[in-house]
C-alpha positions in Angstrom: -18.8 -18.4 24.5 -17.3 -15.9 27.0 -17.9 -12.1 26.9 -14.3 -11.3 25.9 -14.7 -13.4 22.8 -18.0 -12.0 21.9 -16.6 -8.4 22.0 -13.5 -9.5 19.9 -15.7 -11.0 17.4 -17.5 -7.7 16.9 -14.1 -6.0 16.3 -13.1 -8.3 13.5 -12.2 -6.5 10.2 -13.3 -7.9 6.9 -9.7 -7.8 5.6 -6.9 -10.3 4.9 -4.9 -11.4 7.8 -3.5 -14.0 10.3 -5.2 -15.3 13.3 -3.8 -17.0 16.3 -6.0 -19.4 18.4 -5.1 -19.8 22.1 -5.9 -22.4 24.8 -6.7 -21.8 28.6 -3.1 -21.2 29.4 -2.8 -18.4 26.7 -0.6 -20.7 24.4 -0.9 -20.4 20.7 -2.3 -23.8 19.5 -3.1 -22.8 15.9 -2.0 -20.2 13.4 -4.1 -19.5 10.2 -4.5 -17.0 7.4 -7.6 -15.7 5.8 -8.7 -13.6 3.0 -11.5 -12.2 5.4 -10.7 -12.4 9.0 -14.3 -11.6 9.9 -15.8 -14.6 8.2 -13.0 -17.1 8.9 -12.6 -16.5 12.6 -16.4 -16.5 13.3 -16.5 -19.8 11.6 -14.6 -21.4 14.6 -17.5 -20.3 17.0 -20.3 -21.5 14.8 -18.8 -24.8 13.6 -20.8 -27.0 11.1 -20.2 -29.5 8.4 -17.3 -31.9 8.1 -14.4 -29.6 8.7 -12.3 -31.7 11.2 -10.0 -28.8 12.0 -12.7 -26.4 12.8 -14.7 -29.0 14.8 -11.7 -30.0 17.0 -10.3 -26.6 17.4 -13.6 -25.0 18.5 -13.5 -27.0 21.6 -10.1 -26.0 22.5 -10.2 -22.2 21.9 -10.5 -19.9 24.9 -9.0 -16.7 23.3 -7.7 -15.5 20.0 -5.8 -12.7 18.4 -6.0 -11.3 14.9 -3.4 -9.4 12.8 -5.0 -7.6 9.7 -2.5 -7.2 6.8 -2.5 -5.5 3.5 -2.9 -8.5 1.2 -3.3 -12.3 1.0 0.3 -12.4 -0.1 1.4 -10.6 3.2 -0.8 -13.0 5.1 1.0 -15.9 3.5 4.5 -14.6 4.6 3.3 -13.7 8.2 1.6 -17.0 8.7 4.8 -18.8 7.7 6.9 -16.7 10.1 4.4 -17.1 13.1 4.1 -21.1 12.5 8.0 -21.2 12.7 7.9 -19.0 15.9 5.1 -20.7 17.9 5.3 -24.5 16.3 1.5 -24.7 17.2 0.4 -28.1 18.1 -2.6 -28.2 15.8 -0.7 -26.9 12.7 1.0 -30.3 12.8 -1.9 -32.5 13.9 -4.8 -31.2 12.1 -3.8 -31.8 8.4 -6.5 -34.2 7.0 -3.9 -36.8 6.2 -1.9 -34.2 4.2 1.2 -32.3 5.1 1.4 -28.6 4.4 3.0 -27.4 1.2 6.5 -25.8 1.1 8.3 -24.0 -1.6 11.5 -25.5 -2.6 14.3 -23.9 -4.6 16.6 -26.6 -5.8 20.4 -26.4 -5.4 21.6 -26.7 -9.0 23.4 -24.7 -11.7 19.8 -23.7 -12.9 17.5 -24.1 -9.9 14.0 -25.3 -10.3 11.2 -23.8 -8.1 8.8 -26.5 -6.9 5.9 -27.0 -4.4 6.6 -29.9 -2.3 5.2 -31.8 0.7 8.3 -32.7 2.7 11.5 -30.8 3.6 14.4 -33.1 2.8 18.0 -33.0 4.2 19.5 -31.4 1.1 21.1 -28.0 0.2 17.8 -26.7 -1.2 16.2 -23.5 0.0 12.7 -24.0 1.6 9.9 -21.6 2.4 6.8 -22.5 4.5 5.1 -24.4 5.4 1.9 -22.6 4.0 -1.7 -23.7 4.8 -3.1 -22.5 1.5 -1.8 -24.4 -1.4 -4.1 -22.7 -3.9 -2.8 -19.3 -3.0 0.8 -20.4 -3.0 0.3 -21.8 -6.7 -1.3 -18.6 -7.7 1.5 -16.5 -6.3 4.1 -18.6 -7.9 2.4 -18.6 -11.2 2.2 -14.8 -11.1 5.9 -14.5 -10.0 7.1 -16.7 -12.9 5.5 -14.2 -15.4 8.0 -11.6 -14.1 10.9 -14.0 -13.2 10.6 -17.0 -15.5 12.4 -19.6 -13.4 11.8 -23.2 -14.4 9.4 -25.4 -12.3 10.1 -28.9 -13.8 11.9 -31.8 -12.2 13.5 -32.9 -15.5 17.3 -33.3 -15.9 17.8 -30.3 -18.1 21.4 -31.3 -18.6 20.3 -34.2 -20.8 20.3 -33.5 -24.4 17.0 -35.1 -24.8 15.2 -32.4 -22.9 13.6 -29.8 -25.2 11.7 -26.5 -24.7 8.3 -26.9 -23.4 5.0 -25.0 -23.3 6.2 -23.1 -20.2 9.0 -21.5 -22.2 6.5 -20.4 -25.0 4.0 -18.8 -22.6 6.9 -16.8 -20.9 7.0 -18.7 -17.6 10.4 -20.3 -18.1 13.6 -18.8 -19.5 14.7 -22.0 -21.2 17.9 -23.0 -19.6 17.5 -26.6 -21.1 18.3 -25.2 -24.7 20.8 -22.6 -23.5 18.3 -19.7 -24.0 19.9 -18.0 -20.9 23.2 -18.1 -19.2 23.8 -19.1 -15.5 24.5 -15.5 -14.4 21.3 -14.1 -15.8 19.3 -16.9 -14.5 20.6 -16.5 -10.9 19.3 -13.0 -11.1 15.8 -14.4 -11.8 16.2 -16.8 -8.9 17.1 -13.9 -6.5 14.0 -12.1 -7.6 11.7 -14.8 -6.5 13.8 -15.3 -3.2 13.5 -11.5 -2.6 9.7 -11.9 -2.8 9.3 -14.6 -0.3 11.7 -12.9 2.0 9.8 -9.4 1.6 13.1 -7.9 0.5 11.8 -5.8 -2.5 13.9 -2.6 -1.7 17.2 -4.7 -1.3 16.8 -6.4 -4.5 15.8 -3.2 -6.3 19.2 -1.9 -5.4 20.9 -4.9 -6.9 18.9 -4.6 -10.1 20.0 -0.9 -10.5 23.5 -1.8 -9.8 23.6 -4.6 -12.4 22.0 -2.3 -15.0 24.6 0.4 -14.5 27.3 -2.2 -14.9 25.8 -3.4 -18.2 25.7 0.2 -19.3 29.3 0.8 -18.5 30.1 -2.2 -20.7 28.0 -0.6 -23.4 25.9 -3.7 -23.3 22.7 -1.9 -23.8 20.7 -4.9 -24.7 21.3 -6.6 -21.4 20.7 -3.3 -19.5 17.4 -3.0 -21.2 16.5 -6.4 -20.0 17.3 -5.5 -16.5 15.5 -2.3 -16.7 12.4 -4.3 -17.8 12.8 -6.5 -14.7 13.3 -3.5 -12.5 9.9 -2.2 -13.9 8.3 -5.6 -13.3 9.5 -5.7 -9.7 7.8 -2.5 -9.0 4.6 -3.8 -10.8 4.9 -6.9 -8.5 5.2 -4.9 -5.5 1.9 -3.0 -6.4 0.1 -6.2 -6.9 1.6 -7.9 -3.8 2.6 -5.0 -1.4 4.6 -7.0 1.0 6.7 -5.3 3.7 10.2 -6.6 4.2 10.2 -9.6 6.3 11.6 -8.0 9.4 9.1 -5.1 9.2 6.2 -7.4 8.6 7.2 -9.7 11.6 7.6 -6.6 13.8 4.1 -5.3 12.8 2.6 -8.8 13.5 4.3 -8.9 16.9 3.1 -5.5 18.0 -0.4 -6.0 16.5 -0.9 -2.2 16.5 -4.2 -1.9 14.9 -5.9 -4.4 17.4 -4.4 -2.3 20.3 -5.5 0.9 18.8 -9.1 -0.1 18.6 -8.9 -0.7 22.4 -7.2 2.7 23.0 -9.7 4.5 21.0 -12.6 2.4 22.1 -13.6 1.6 18.5 -16.3 -1.0 17.5 -14.0 -2.3 14.8 -10.3 -2.8 14.2 -9.2 0.3 12.1 -7.7 -1.6 9.2 -8.3 1.4 6.9 -7.4 4.8 8.2 -7.6 8.1 6.2 -5.6 11.2 7.2 -6.4 14.8 6.2 -4.4 18.0 6.2 -4.6 21.7 5.0 -1.7 23.6 3.6 -1.8 27.4 2.7 0.2 30.6 3.2 -1.8 33.3 4.9 -4.9 31.7 3.2 -3.6 31.9 -0.3 -3.2 29.0 -2.7 -4.9 26.8 -0.1 -4.9 23.0 -0.7 -5.9 19.9 1.2 -4.9 16.3 1.1 -6.2 12.8 1.9 -3.9 9.9 2.5 -5.0 6.2 3.0 -3.3 3.6 5.2 -4.3 0.0 5.0 -3.0 -2.4 7.5 -0.5 0.1 8.8 1.1 1.0 5.4 0.3 3.7 2.8 -2.1 2.9 0.0 -1.1 5.5 -2.5 -3.8 4.6 -5.1 -6.2 6.1 -2.6 -4.4 9.4 -2.1 -6.2 12.6 -3.2 -5.3 16.2 -3.5 -7.8 19.0 -3.2 -7.5 22.7 -4.4 -9.6 24.9 -2.1 -12.5 26.4 -4.1 -15.1 27.9 -1.7 -13.1 29.4 1.2 -11.2 32.8 1.1 -8.7 33.9 3.6 -7.4 32.2 6.7 -10.1 29.7 7.7 -8.6 26.3 8.5 -11.9 25.0 9.8 -13.7 26.0 6.6 -11.1 24.5 4.3 -11.3 21.1 6.4 -15.0 21.2 6.0 -14.8 21.8 2.2 -12.4 18.8 1.6 -14.3 16.5 3.8 -17.6 17.5 2.1 -16.0 16.8 -1.3 -14.8 13.5 0.1 -18.3 12.3 1.2 -20.8 14.3 -0.8 -21.8 11.6 -3.3 -22.8 8.0 -3.4 -19.8 7.2 -5.5 -17.5 8.7 -3.0 -19.3 6.9 -0.1 -18.8 3.4 -1.7 -15.6 3.1 0.1 -15.4 4.5 3.6 -12.6 4.1 6.1 -12.7 2.6 9.6 -11.2 5.7 11.2 -10.5 9.3 10.2 -7.6 11.2 11.5 -7.4 15.0 11.1 -4.4 17.3 11.9 -5.3 19.7 14.6 -7.1 20.0 18.0 -10.7 20.1 19.3 -11.7 22.6 16.5 -10.8 20.4 13.8 -12.3 17.4 15.4 -15.7 19.3 15.8 -15.5 20.3 12.2 -15.0 16.7 10.9 -17.8 15.3 13.1 -20.3 17.9 11.8 -19.5 17.0 8.2 -20.1 13.3 8.9 -23.3 14.0 10.7 -24.6 15.9 7.7 -24.3 12.7 5.7 -25.4 10.4 8.6 -22.0 8.6 8.5 -20.9 6.8 11.6 -17.2 6.8 11.1 -14.9 7.3 14.2 -12.8 10.5 14.1 -9.8 11.7 16.0 -7.6 14.7 15.8 -3.9 14.7 16.5 -2.3 17.9 17.8 1.4 18.8 16.9 4.1 19.3 19.5 2.2 17.8 22.6 0.8 15.0 20.4 -2.5 15.1 22.1 -5.2 12.7 20.7 -8.7 14.2 20.8 -11.7 12.0 20.7 -15.5 12.5 20.5 -16.3 10.4 23.6 -14.4 12.4 26.3 -13.4 16.0 26.8 -9.7 15.3 27.9 -7.3 14.2 25.2 -5.6 10.9 25.3 -1.7 11.2 25.8 0.3 8.2 24.9 4.0 7.6 25.7 6.3 8.9 22.9 7.6 5.5 22.4 4.1 3.9 22.0 3.8 2.0 18.6 0.2 3.1 18.3 1.1 6.8 18.6 3.9 6.4 16.0 1.4 5.0 13.5 -0.9 8.0 14.0 2.0 10.4 13.7 3.1 8.6 10.6 -0.3 9.0 9.0 -0.6 12.6 10.1 2.9 13.4 8.8 2.2 11.7 5.5 -1.0 13.8 5.0 1.1 16.9 5.8 3.9 15.9 3.4 1.3 15.3 0.7 -0.5 18.6 1.2 2.9 20.5 1.3 4.2 19.0 -1.9 0.9 19.9 -3.7 1.0 23.5 -2.3 4.6 23.9 -3.4 3.8 22.7 -7.0 0.9 25.1 -7.5 2.8 28.0 -5.9 5.8 27.4 -8.3 3.5 27.3 -11.2 1.6 30.5 -10.0 5.0 32.2 -9.7 6.2 31.1 -13.1 3.2 32.7 -14.7 3.2 35.8 -12.5 4.3 38.0 -15.6 0.8 37.7 -16.8 -0.2 40.1 -14.1 1.7 42.7 -15.8 -0.6 42.7 -19.0 -3.4 44.9 -18.8 -6.7 43.1 -19.4 -5.5 39.7 -18.1 -7.5 39.0 -15.0 -7.3 36.1 -12.4 -9.8 34.0 -14.3 -7.9 34.4 -17.7 -4.7 33.5 -15.9 -6.1 30.4 -14.4 -7.5 29.3 -17.9 -4.0 29.8 -19.4 -2.1 27.9 -16.6 -4.6 25.1 -16.9 -4.6 24.7 -20.7 -0.9 25.5 -21.2 1.2 24.6 -18.2 4.4 24.8 -20.0 5.7 28.4 -21.1 7.2 27.0 -24.2 4.0 25.6 -25.3 2.5 29.1 -25.1 5.2 30.5 -27.4 4.2 28.1 -30.1 0.7 29.0 -30.1 -1.0 31.5 -32.6 -3.6 34.2 -31.6 -6.6 32.2 -32.7 -5.7 29.4 -30.3 -5.6 31.8 -27.3 -8.8 33.6 -28.5 -10.6 30.3 -27.9 -10.0 30.8 -24.1 -12.3 33.9 -24.3 -9.4 36.4 -24.7 -9.7 39.2 -27.4 -7.2 39.4 -30.2 -5.3 42.5 -28.9 -4.7 40.8 -25.4 -3.9 37.4 -27.0 -1.1 39.0 -29.1 0.2 40.7 -26.0 0.2 37.3 -24.1 2.3 35.6 -26.8 4.7 38.5 -27.0 5.1 38.6 -23.3 5.6 34.8 -23.0 8.3 34.8 -25.6 10.1 37.6 -23.8 9.8 35.6 -20.6 11.2 32.5 -22.1 14.1 34.5 -23.6 15.0 35.9 -20.2 15.1 32.3 -18.7 17.9 31.2 -21.3 
């Protein structure tokens, strides 16, 4: 095993992805997908057992490339694209007497979706080949819960065909007994195609258009069905966050994260990157944000907002120190740590972040990205790294930095608006900042306050006289808004 491969093996992320095996000439000889790139790719360099494919390929591989992605579903799509592009020799030859499965959508009035082994010369739509039949089956089973297209090979136009179990468990819409019309069924088929082409956004627009058309016809029952499918499409996108086909293919071609690991001299491909930013006006109403990117796309379930609690006045370093401390100060928080941290700012912000991580003995690489000149500051050298403005790796870092900034700004704007809304409380003698915060936290809607009685406000630790003034002043404020 050469040194180049040894170094790359150390860099492998434990994430879903696609790998490309290359021969001496640098030609792609095999394309595969994995739920864990780290485990799968290493197996080719420590072959054992009776796996013919691994044993044969291990002698032919002189280099490899990996492309981490967000999910196994993305790996399924990208693998398909790259097999079509490279037509690798061993994707054809090493098949253990079996051909790879394809997804077939028949050309009929009510199309059937089937997993087949051979692409015939017919008018059907084919996707694939896919190297993981089990994952393809699981994906299709999930899709048909949302878009119940039939999977049978029966002649449904025969009067002898009756509703089967698939209809009763919600995975078929029952065209064999006219439970759905042709137009509505075609919309379901389009939903499945949109998934395998990665065109969620485009299909979402169609669904909204169809829904509005039904509303104009006063056909609210049909509109509600489409609304439900629109919701289900969004749920499907959460479970299988697949980029549009062109975007995913471009991401695979550029292989940004692998290149970024070399630029930043990282020990690991930064599949999971967290970005941090601060937002305030002259130190007031200060907030912080954390955003997460996995495989180059936002992972919003892992976003977090912080209201600055311990820092007064203008102190960006202190605020950054607070939010990073709160991010890593417990074992629960440290269960999931990123491969790379990006903070908005220069050398000062970088040093602050490093000091917090050292406090918790965390060896997470940190960089800072300064605005305007877009200088990347790193721990291992004094001078910043400057990348060309067209560089895909810089664009990804900018996107993470800008998303952290957007998220922090939106939160700051939200609490500023809420603070201004309740500014009339400052005019009431006896209402201090602590009481005001309690009121805003417990009763964020002004109208909610007007419907309260004195006893309910007294529970916040306010005396009866001031509670009465708060209710009176709130009613006056609500009347002025009308």
